[in-house]
C-alpha positions as CSV (number, residue, x, y, z in Angstrom):
1,M,5.8,-2.7,4.3
2,F,3.8,-0.9,7.2
3,G,6.2,0.1,10.1
4,D,7.0,3.0,12.3
5,C,9.8,4.2,14.3
6,T,11.1,3.9,17.8
7,D,10.1,7.6,18.5
8,C,6.4,6.6,17.3
9,A,6.5,3.7,19.7
10,A,7.6,6.0,22.5
11,G,4.9,8.6,21.6
12,R,7.4,11.3,20.7
13,C,6.0,11.7,17.0
14,A,3.2,13.8,16.2
15,P,-0.1,12.1,15.4
16,P,-1.1,11.8,11.7
17,A,-3.1,15.0,11.7
18,Q,-0.1,17.0,12.5
19,R,2.4,15.7,10.4
20,G,3.4,18.4,8.1
21,R,4.5,16.9,4.9
22,R,1.6,14.5,4.4
23,L,-1.4,15.9,6.1
24,F,-3.5,18.9,5.9
25,T,-3.9,21.0,9.1
26,G,-7.7,21.8,9.0
27,L,-7.6,25.5,8.4
28,L,-11.2,25.5,7.1
29,A,-12.5,23.7,10.0
30,A,-10.7,26.3,12.3
31,T,-12.8,29.0,10.7
32,G,-15.9,27.4,11.7
33,A,-17.3,28.2,8.5
34,A,-18.7,24.8,7.2
35,A,-21.1,26.4,5.1
36,F,-18.5,27.9,3.0
37,M,-16.6,24.5,2.2
38,P,-15.1,24.8,-1.4
39,A,-16.1,22.7,-4.1
40,W,-12.9,20.5,-4.0
41,A,-13.6,19.7,-0.4
42,R,-14.1,15.9,0.1
43,E,-15.2,13.4,2.3
44,G,-12.6,10.7,3.7
45,V,-9.0,11.1,4.8
46,E,-6.9,13.9,4.6
47,V,-3.7,13.8,3.0
48,G,-1.3,16.3,1.3
49,P,0.3,16.5,-2.2
50,K,2.7,13.7,-3.3
51,S,6.3,14.3,-2.7
52,K,8.3,16.6,-5.2
53,F,10.8,13.8,-5.3
54,T,8.7,11.9,-7.7
55,G,9.3,14.6,-10.2
56,F,12.8,13.1,-10.4
57,V,11.9,10.0,-11.9
58,S,9.9,8.9,-15.0
59,A,6.5,7.2,-13.9
60,D,6.4,5.2,-17.2
61,Q,9.9,4.0,-16.8
62,L,9.5,3.0,-13.2
63,E,6.2,1.2,-13.9
64,Q,7.9,-0.7,-16.9
65,A,10.8,-1.5,-14.5
66,G,8.4,-2.8,-11.9
67,G,6.4,-4.7,-14.6
68,Q,9.3,-6.6,-15.6
69,Q,10.5,-7.6,-12.3
70,Y,6.9,-8.8,-11.4
71,A,6.9,-10.9,-14.6
72,L,10.3,-12.3,-13.6
73,M,9.2,-13.2,-10.3
74,M,5.7,-14.8,-11.5
75,R,7.8,-16.7,-14.1
76,E,10.3,-18.1,-11.5
77,A,7.5,-18.8,-9.1
78,S,5.6,-20.9,-11.9
79,Q,8.8,-23.0,-12.4
80,Q,9.1,-23.8,-9.0
81,R,5.4,-24.6,-8.7
82,A,4.7,-21.8,-6.4
83,L,2.3,-19.7,-8.5
84,A,-1.2,-20.3,-7.4
85,P,-3.4,-21.3,-10.5
86,M,-6.3,-19.2,-11.5
87,E,-8.7,-21.4,-10.2
88,H,-7.3,-21.5,-6.7
89,P,-9.9,-20.4,-4.1
90,Q,-7.6,-17.9,-2.4
91,A,-6.4,-16.6,-5.8
92,Q,-10.0,-15.9,-6.6
93,R,-10.6,-14.4,-3.3
94,L,-7.8,-11.9,-3.9
95,R,-8.9,-11.0,-7.5
96,Y,-12.3,-10.5,-6.1
97,I,-11.2,-8.1,-3.3
98,A,-9.0,-6.3,-5.9
99,Q,-11.9,-5.8,-8.2
100,R,-13.7,-4.0,-5.6
101,I,-11.0,-1.7,-4.6
102,I,-9.5,-0.9,-7.9
103,P,-12.2,1.5,-9.3
104,F,-11.7,3.6,-6.3
105,S,-8.1,3.9,-6.9
106,Y,-8.6,6.3,-9.9
107,E,-9.2,9.4,-7.8
108,W,-5.9,9.0,-6.0
109,N,-3.9,8.5,-9.2
110,D,-5.4,8.9,-12.7
111,R,-2.6,6.8,-14.1
112,A,-4.3,3.7,-12.4
113,R,-7.0,3.8,-15.1
114,Q,-4.4,2.7,-17.6
115,W,-2.5,0.2,-15.5
116,K,-2.6,-3.4,-16.3
117,W,-3.5,-4.7,-12.7
118,E,-2.4,-8.0,-11.9
119,V,-3.1,-10.2,-8.8
120,N,-1.3,-13.3,-7.9
121,L,-0.7,-15.5,-5.0
122,L,2.5,-17.3,-4.2
123,A,2.9,-20.5,-2.2
124,S,5.3,-19.0,0.3
125,T,4.9,-19.2,4.3
126,Q,6.4,-15.6,4.5
127,L,4.3,-12.9,5.9
128,N,4.4,-10.9,2.9
129,A,2.4,-8.9,0.2
130,F,3.2,-5.9,-2.2
131,C,2.0,-3.7,-4.9
132,M,4.5,-2.6,-7.5
133,P,4.3,0.6,-9.6
134,G,1.7,-0.2,-12.4
135,G,-0.5,-2.2,-10.2
136,K,1.4,-5.4,-9.9
137,I,-0.1,-6.9,-6.8
138,A,1.1,-10.3,-4.9
139,F,0.2,-12.0,-1.8
140,F,2.4,-14.7,-0.1
141,Y,0.1,-17.4,1.3
142,G,1.5,-17.2,4.6
143,I,0.0,-13.9,5.5
144,L,-3.4,-15.4,4.8
145,D,-2.8,-18.9,6.6
146,K,-0.8,-17.7,9.7
147,L,-2.9,-14.6,10.5
148,K,-6.3,-16.3,9.6
149,L,-7.2,-13.3,7.8
150,E,-10.9,-12.5,7.2
151,D,-12.0,-10.7,3.8
152,D,-12.0,-7.2,5.6
153,E,-8.6,-7.7,6.9
154,V,-7.3,-8.9,3.4
155,A,-8.9,-5.8,2.0
156,A,-6.9,-3.8,4.6
157,I,-3.7,-5.1,3.6
158,M,-4.4,-4.8,-0.1
159,G,-5.6,-1.0,0.3
160,H,-2.5,-0.4,2.0
161,E,-0.3,-1.9,-0.6
162,V,-2.3,-0.4,-3.4
163,A,-1.9,3.0,-1.7
164,H,1.8,2.8,-1.8
165,A,1.6,2.5,-5.7
166,L,-1.1,5.1,-6.0
167,R,0.7,7.5,-4.0
168,E,4.0,6.6,-5.8
169,H,6.0,6.0,-2.8
170,A,8.4,3.9,-4.8
171,R,9.1,6.7,-7.2
172,E,9.6,9.1,-4.3
173,R,12.2,6.7,-2.5
174,V,14.1,6.3,-6.1
175,G,14.0,9.8,-6.9
176,K,15.2,10.9,-3.3
177,S,18.0,8.4,-3.6
178,A,19.0,9.7,-7.1
179,V,19.2,13.3,-5.7
180,T,20.9,12.3,-2.5
181,N,23.7,10.1,-4.3
182,G,24.0,12.9,-6.9
183,I,23.7,10.6,-10.1
184,V,21.8,13.1,-12.1
185,E,22.3,16.5,-13.6
186,L,20.1,19.4,-12.7
187,G,18.6,19.4,-16.4
188,S,18.0,15.6,-16.7
189,A,16.7,15.5,-13.1
190,L,13.8,18.3,-14.1
191,L,12.9,16.4,-17.2
192,G,13.0,13.0,-15.7
193,L,15.5,11.8,-18.2
194,G,19.1,11.2,-18.4
195,N,21.2,8.9,-16.2
196,I,18.3,8.1,-13.9
197,G,16.2,7.0,-17.0
198,R,19.0,4.8,-18.4
199,G,19.5,3.2,-14.9
200,L,15.9,2.1,-14.3
201,A,16.3,-0.9,-16.4
202,G,18.4,-2.4,-13.6
203,M,16.2,-1.0,-10.9
204,G,13.4,-3.6,-10.9
205,A,14.8,-5.7,-8.3
206,Q,15.3,-2.9,-5.8
207,L,11.5,-2.2,-5.8
208,V,10.9,-5.5,-4.4
209,N,13.2,-4.4,-1.4
210,L,12.1,-0.8,-1.0
211,R,11.6,0.4,2.6
212,F,9.1,3.3,3.0
213,S,9.5,6.3,5.4
214,R,7.5,6.8,8.5
215,D,5.4,9.5,6.4
216,D,4.7,7.0,3.5
217,E,3.6,4.3,5.9
218,S,1.2,6.6,7.5
219,E,-0.1,8.0,4.3
220,A,-0.7,4.2,3.1
221,D,-2.4,3.4,6.2
222,L,-5.0,6.2,5.7
223,V,-5.4,6.1,2.0
224,G,-5.9,2.1,2.6
225,I,-8.7,2.5,5.2
226,E,-10.6,4.7,2.8
227,L,-10.1,2.4,-0.3
228,S,-11.4,-0.6,1.8
229,A,-14.3,1.6,3.2
230,R,-15.4,2.8,-0.3
231,A,-15.2,-0.7,-1.5
232,G,-17.5,-2.2,1.2
233,Y,-15.1,-3.6,3.6
234,D,-14.9,-2.6,7.4
235,P,-12.1,-0.1,7.7
236,A,-11.7,-1.2,11.4
237,A,-10.3,-4.5,10.2
238,A,-7.0,-2.4,10.0
239,V,-7.2,-2.4,13.7
240,R,-7.7,-6.1,14.0
241,L,-5.0,-6.8,11.4
242,W,-2.3,-4.9,13.5
243,E,-3.4,-6.6,16.6
244,K,-2.9,-10.1,14.8
245,M,0.4,-9.1,13.3
246,M,1.9,-8.0,16.6
247,T,0.6,-11.1,18.4
248,A,2.0,-13.3,15.6
249,N,5.2,-11.6,15.8
250,K,5.5,-11.0,19.3
251,G,5.8,-7.2,18.7
252,A,8.3,-7.4,16.0
253,P,7.2,-6.6,12.3
254,P,7.5,-9.3,9.6
255,Q,9.6,-8.8,6.6
256,W,6.9,-6.8,4.8
257,L,6.3,-4.3,7.4
258,S,9.6,-2.5,6.8
259,T,12.7,-2.5,9.1
260,H,10.7,-0.4,11.9
261,P,9.0,-2.1,14.8
262,A,5.2,-2.3,15.2
263,S,3.5,-0.3,17.9
264,T,0.2,0.5,19.6
265,T,0.9,4.2,18.4
266,R,0.2,2.8,14.8
267,I,-3.3,1.3,15.9
268,R,-4.1,4.7,17.6
269,D,-3.5,6.7,14.5
270,I,-5.7,4.4,12.5
271,Q,-8.3,4.3,15.2
272,A,-8.2,8.2,15.1
273,N,-9.0,8.4,11.5
274,L,-11.8,5.9,11.3
275,P,-14.4,8.4,11.9
276,K,-13.5,10.1,8.6
277,V,-14.2,6.8,6.5
278,E,-17.1,5.5,8.6
279,G,-19.8,7.1,6.5
280,L,-18.3,6.0,3.4
281,Y,-18.3,2.5,4.5
282,K,-22.0,2.8,5.7
283,R,-23.0,3.9,2.2
284,A,-21.0,1.6,0.2
285,A,-22.3,-1.4,-1.6
286,K,-21.3,-4.4,0.4
287,P,-19.6,-7.5,-1.1
288,D,-22.0,-10.0,-2.5
289,Q,-19.4,-12.9,-1.8
290,R,-17.6,-13.7,0.9
291,F,-14.6,-16.3,1.3
292,P,-13.4,-18.8,3.8
293,V,-10.2,-18.3,5.7
294,A,-7.2,-19.9,4.0
295,P,-6.6,-23.4,5.1
296,P,-3.1,-24.4,5.9
297,L,-0.6,-24.5,3.0
298,Q,-0.2,-27.7,1.2
299,V,3.3,-27.9,-0.4
300,R,3.5,-30.0,-3.4
301,S,6.1,-32.7,-3.8
302,R,8.4,-32.4,-6.6
């Protein structure tokens, strides 16, 4: 669920540092008064406030809907013998990397402290991964196997997907859709109640297929490289990951990257922001365990 648009591919879109909704403009730097940096200035990537459209949807209800859909998916996968057991080496690998990333998520969304985080591996050849609202993470085996991902590259994917949940991009998409379609009254929208609250019960399946905007994807890229850097994984791996994905798909994005084509523009955007997290990575405690690349998927006979 990365992705950018054809305008980005053609170089017509502004780089991340110039995008108005998401990123700060660096006014403090323009003053040249570094000594007067305020207390809230932080080291890392620069992203703006969450979209106001998140206010049209109850976070509790959306996380509940996501949790229900996730549980259904895992139950069906288990019935089809496609859910990796707890002791599977690649499932343990994913959980280890997640345990390193999760503590650094709280700064981005305080709700993450109460999330019941889950990480599962599905026996599918798809190049796919996601994190639902509420911290429900799933990787499809194909993305590990076909791209021959190293731990730093796995962390790049996980950081990106976790960033979508932390920045509540699904909540934003649902809220924007609700307002656009006119399905809520003004009063209930302001309270996050009413029709949209009642409709969330049937919205879980839609969360799996949401496509995020170019701004959302850019933001997830940046927050993702900071999360992985703080967790001790090389943020430059995000560039290697993108190069692998473009090679594997001959320039076209796999399903989980959204409907937009991948491009070298995205790689340049990530590279432009790497200096902001290099210090974090250098000082971070490094993983005390490394895992082998995933072997080819072995399909069980029924």
